[in-house]
Rosetta silent file (secondary structure, phi, psi, omega in degrees, C-alpha in Angstrom):
SEQUENCE: MVADDLCNGYRFCEPADGSGKDPMERLIDRYIHRFPCPARATIEDRVPRVRELVERSGARGVIFLFQKFCTPHLADYPALAAELKNGGIPVLLVEMDESGNIEGQLKTRFEAFFEIIGG
SCORE:     score description
SCORE:     0.000 S_00000001
   1 L     0.000  128.818 -178.059    4.072   -5.273   -9.553 S_00000001
   2 L  -115.120  -13.040  179.246    0.528   -6.532   -9.100 S_00000001
   3 L  -165.272  169.919  176.001   -1.017   -3.778   -6.933 S_00000001
   4 L  -148.366  169.028  175.616   -0.219   -0.537   -5.132 S_00000001
   5 L  -129.654   52.027 -176.928   -1.355    1.631   -2.242 S_00000001
   6 L   -99.038  148.676  177.737   -0.596    5.003   -3.798 S_00000001
   7 L   -57.590  -38.825 -178.758   -2.634    8.183   -3.464 S_00000001
   8 L  -105.138   21.385  178.132   -2.731    8.515   -7.230 S_00000001
   9 L  -118.332 -119.991 -176.486   -2.872    4.775   -7.926 S_00000001
  10 H   -57.530  -42.462 -178.828   -5.177    2.086   -6.571 S_00000001
  11 H   -60.710  -32.308  179.683   -6.592    4.327   -3.840 S_00000001
  12 H   -74.253  -29.763 -172.621   -7.673    6.846   -6.469 S_00000001
  13 H   -99.748  -16.603 -172.940   -9.358    4.205   -8.657 S_00000001
  14 L  -110.747  126.182   -1.481  -10.947    1.820   -6.159 S_00000001
  15 L   -78.458  159.864 -177.127  -13.886    1.494   -6.076 S_00000001
  16 L   -67.196  -32.550  178.594  -14.584    2.340   -9.693 S_00000001
  17 L  -151.598  171.419  179.716  -18.028    3.697   -8.886 S_00000001
  18 L  -114.608 -177.982  179.528  -20.467    4.164   -6.031 S_00000001
  19 L  -107.203  150.946  176.742  -24.072    3.317   -5.305 S_00000001
  20 L   151.816  168.378 -177.013  -27.028    5.643   -5.409 S_00000001
  21 L   -78.075  -32.048 -176.902  -29.956    6.933   -7.403 S_00000001
  22 L  -130.625  169.240 -176.375  -28.200    9.903   -8.987 S_00000001
  23 H   -56.742  -38.499 -179.283  -24.644   10.886   -9.942 S_00000001
  24 H   -65.501  -43.453  177.693  -24.075   12.963   -6.781 S_00000001
  25 H   -62.481  -41.163  179.159  -25.104   10.082   -4.497 S_00000001
  26 H   -65.746  -39.776  178.256  -22.850    7.705   -6.434 S_00000001
  27 H   -64.174  -45.820  178.888  -19.935   10.143   -6.217 S_00000001
  28 H   -62.893  -44.772  179.610  -20.399   10.603   -2.461 S_00000001
  29 H   -61.647  -43.443  178.747  -20.722    6.846   -1.913 S_00000001
  30 H   -61.680  -44.668 -178.368  -17.566    6.180   -3.945 S_00000001
  31 H   -63.322  -42.426 -178.185  -15.626    8.807   -1.997 S_00000001
  32 H   -68.537  -34.184 -174.840  -16.783    7.461    1.380 S_00000001
  33 L  -101.485   13.291 -179.234  -16.006    3.825    0.490 S_00000001
  34 L   -71.736  165.512 -178.186  -12.688    4.288   -1.301 S_00000001
  35 L   -57.010  130.234 -171.619   -9.542    2.469   -0.225 S_00000001
  36 L   -69.815  134.484  178.117   -8.458    4.023    3.101 S_00000001
  37 L   -90.908  140.496 -179.856   -5.542    6.474    3.098 S_00000001
  38 L   -62.322  -23.531  179.131   -3.169    6.398    6.083 S_00000001
  39 L   -79.136  -16.471 -174.356   -3.604   10.161    6.536 S_00000001
  40 L  -130.514   12.466 -179.228   -7.392    9.843    6.837 S_00000001
  41 L  -141.622  160.498  177.532   -8.076    6.380    8.239 S_00000001
  42 L   -85.145  159.845  178.578   -7.159    4.316   11.268 S_00000001
  43 H   -63.836  -29.156  177.471   -4.807    1.389   11.122 S_00000001
  44 H   -64.572  -29.334  175.465   -7.746   -0.824   12.102 S_00000001
  45 H   -79.128  -34.511 -173.280   -9.405    0.155    8.814 S_00000001
  46 H   -81.307  -38.413 -175.708   -6.259   -0.263    6.737 S_00000001
  47 H   -55.136  -53.308 -179.272   -4.887   -3.618    7.940 S_00000001
  48 H   -64.722  -34.261 -179.910   -7.759   -5.774    6.631 S_00000001
  49 H   -69.298  -41.257  178.254   -7.974   -3.802    3.368 S_00000001
  50 H   -67.886  -42.490  177.774   -4.235   -4.076    2.676 S_00000001
  51 H   -59.260  -43.435  178.846   -4.257   -7.783    3.614 S_00000001
  52 H   -64.995  -39.493  178.218   -7.193   -8.337    1.226 S_00000001
  53 H   -61.743  -42.066  178.571   -5.409   -6.398   -1.535 S_00000001
  54 H   -64.420  -46.434 -179.441   -2.326   -8.607   -1.130 S_00000001
  55 H   -63.977  -46.386 -177.265   -4.404  -11.800   -1.160 S_00000001
  56 H   -66.238  -33.870 -177.830   -6.577  -10.736   -4.098 S_00000001
  57 H   -82.666  -17.262 -177.503   -3.607   -9.608   -6.178 S_00000001
  58 L    78.240   18.654 -179.572   -1.559  -12.744   -5.503 S_00000001
  59 L   -60.079  137.888  177.710    1.429  -10.707   -4.321 S_00000001
  60 L   -98.014   -5.432  178.813    4.308  -12.826   -3.018 S_00000001
  61 L  -167.824  163.395 -178.324    5.897   -9.904   -1.192 S_00000001
  62 E  -131.028  128.287  173.866    5.282   -6.266   -0.329 S_00000001
  63 E  -103.713  119.609  174.227    7.657   -3.348   -0.768 S_00000001
  64 E   -92.829  109.711 -178.288    6.861   -0.376    1.422 S_00000001
  65 E  -112.058  107.443 -173.976    8.358    2.604   -0.410 S_00000001
  66 E  -116.195  145.416  167.255    8.001    5.759    1.674 S_00000001
  67 E   -73.401  130.542 -179.506    9.050    9.335    1.281 S_00000001
  68 L   -53.067  137.293  178.449   11.261   10.057    4.280 S_00000001
  69 L    71.585   18.782  174.219    9.349   11.749    7.104 S_00000001
  70 L   -84.802   88.838 -170.173    5.899   10.819    5.736 S_00000001
  71 H   -56.891  -46.684 -178.221    4.450   10.284    9.195 S_00000001
  72 H   -58.775  -44.059  179.648    1.071    8.698    8.317 S_00000001
  73 H   -68.352  -42.974  179.864    2.634    5.973    6.172 S_00000001
  74 H   -64.892  -34.238  178.650    5.505    5.361    8.587 S_00000001
  75 H   -67.904  -32.342  178.592    3.060    5.116   11.499 S_00000001
  76 H   -74.905  -26.191 -170.638    1.097    2.412    9.655 S_00000001
  77 H   -54.744  -49.551 -176.026    4.168    0.371    8.775 S_00000001
  78 H   -57.146  -43.970 -178.513    4.693   -1.618   12.024 S_00000001
  79 H   -70.175  -42.214  179.879    1.125   -2.953   12.140 S_00000001
  80 H   -66.287  -44.210 -179.866    0.924   -3.656    8.399 S_00000001
  81 H   -62.958  -43.284  179.627    4.337   -5.341    8.307 S_00000001
  82 H   -62.238  -43.741 -179.928    3.534   -7.503   11.335 S_00000001
  83 H   -62.444  -45.240 -179.412    0.203   -8.594    9.835 S_00000001
  84 H   -67.524  -44.263  179.088    1.779   -9.486    6.498 S_00000001
  85 H   -61.186  -40.638  177.259    4.758  -11.272    8.060 S_00000001
  86 H   -62.325  -27.193  177.546    2.380  -13.290   10.269 S_00000001
  87 L   -90.073    6.977  177.337    0.621  -14.325    7.051 S_00000001
  88 L    82.396   16.086  179.563    3.899  -15.461    5.494 S_00000001
  89 L   -99.868  116.968  177.128    4.294  -12.454    3.194 S_00000001
  90 L   -67.193  146.677  179.012    7.840  -11.030    3.129 S_00000001
  91 E  -129.397  153.400  176.458    8.128   -7.242    3.385 S_00000001
  92 E  -134.622  129.914  176.949   10.802   -4.709    2.532 S_00000001
  93 E  -103.219  126.365  176.420   10.915   -1.137    3.862 S_00000001
  94 E  -129.010  124.168  174.614   12.557    1.510    1.680 S_00000001
  95 E  -107.845  133.293  179.879   12.677    5.170    2.667 S_00000001
  96 E  -119.496  148.166  172.571   13.578    7.722    0.027 S_00000001
  97 L  -114.442 -179.936 -175.097   14.481   11.361    0.323 S_00000001
  98 L   -70.320  -13.285 -178.502   14.402   14.096   -2.245 S_00000001
  99 L   -71.395  -35.456  178.954   18.043   13.580   -3.235 S_00000001
 100 L    67.841   17.568 -177.054   17.349   10.275   -4.999 S_00000001
 101 L   -92.491   47.235 -178.641   21.010    9.259   -4.650 S_00000001
 102 L  -130.047   24.218 -175.403   20.363    5.668   -3.585 S_00000001
 103 H   -56.124  -49.033 -179.026   20.100    3.862   -6.910 S_00000001
 104 H   -63.420  -43.297  178.562   22.873    1.334   -6.221 S_00000001
 105 H   -62.702  -44.062  179.692   21.614    0.601   -2.723 S_00000001
 106 H   -62.540  -43.358 -179.301   18.057    0.135   -3.988 S_00000001
 107 H   -58.480  -45.384  179.936   19.158   -2.201   -6.766 S_00000001
 108 H   -64.280  -45.429 -179.050   20.974   -4.438   -4.278 S_00000001
 109 H   -65.858  -41.912  178.259   18.089   -4.460   -1.802 S_00000001
 110 H   -65.460  -43.152  178.463   15.488   -5.147   -4.505 S_00000001
 111 H   -59.019  -45.092  179.250   17.556   -7.977   -6.012 S_00000001
 112 H   -63.090  -42.019 -179.734   17.890   -9.621   -2.581 S_00000001
 113 H   -65.757  -41.267  178.915   14.158   -9.211   -1.923 S_00000001
 114 H   -63.595  -33.441  175.102   13.250  -10.673   -5.324 S_00000001
 115 H   -65.290  -39.587  179.702   15.417  -13.709   -4.516 S_00000001
 116 H   -62.047  -42.416 -175.887   13.502  -14.147   -1.249 S_00000001
 117 H   -89.694   -1.212  177.051   10.109  -14.109   -2.992 S_00000001
 118 L    78.505   33.612 -176.671   11.314  -16.193   -5.905 S_00000001
 119 L  -102.931    0.000    0.000   10.958  -13.519   -8.542 S_00000001
């Protein structure tokens, strides 16, 4: 794993700080310019940022791991997947529910995906 798009991962940490004369201005600037969340940003804002994250990180593939029925993330998926596929980046969609009873299925799907990306 070279990057993520998690609420409590990269999106929480990027950017590391903001601009401004005092701490409050820097905090506000950081909050306004942080990595866009699918629940609070348009797909037009997210596509270039996700594409840049993939390019900058050197990712050879992208796994979209969604909680089942997470509408904002699922709504973003078609546009993000199409953009990445057009750029030659393989993608894998995995939906999980609260039961977590898909370990064997996930292992098989991940192994196949890793073979595709040469990992």
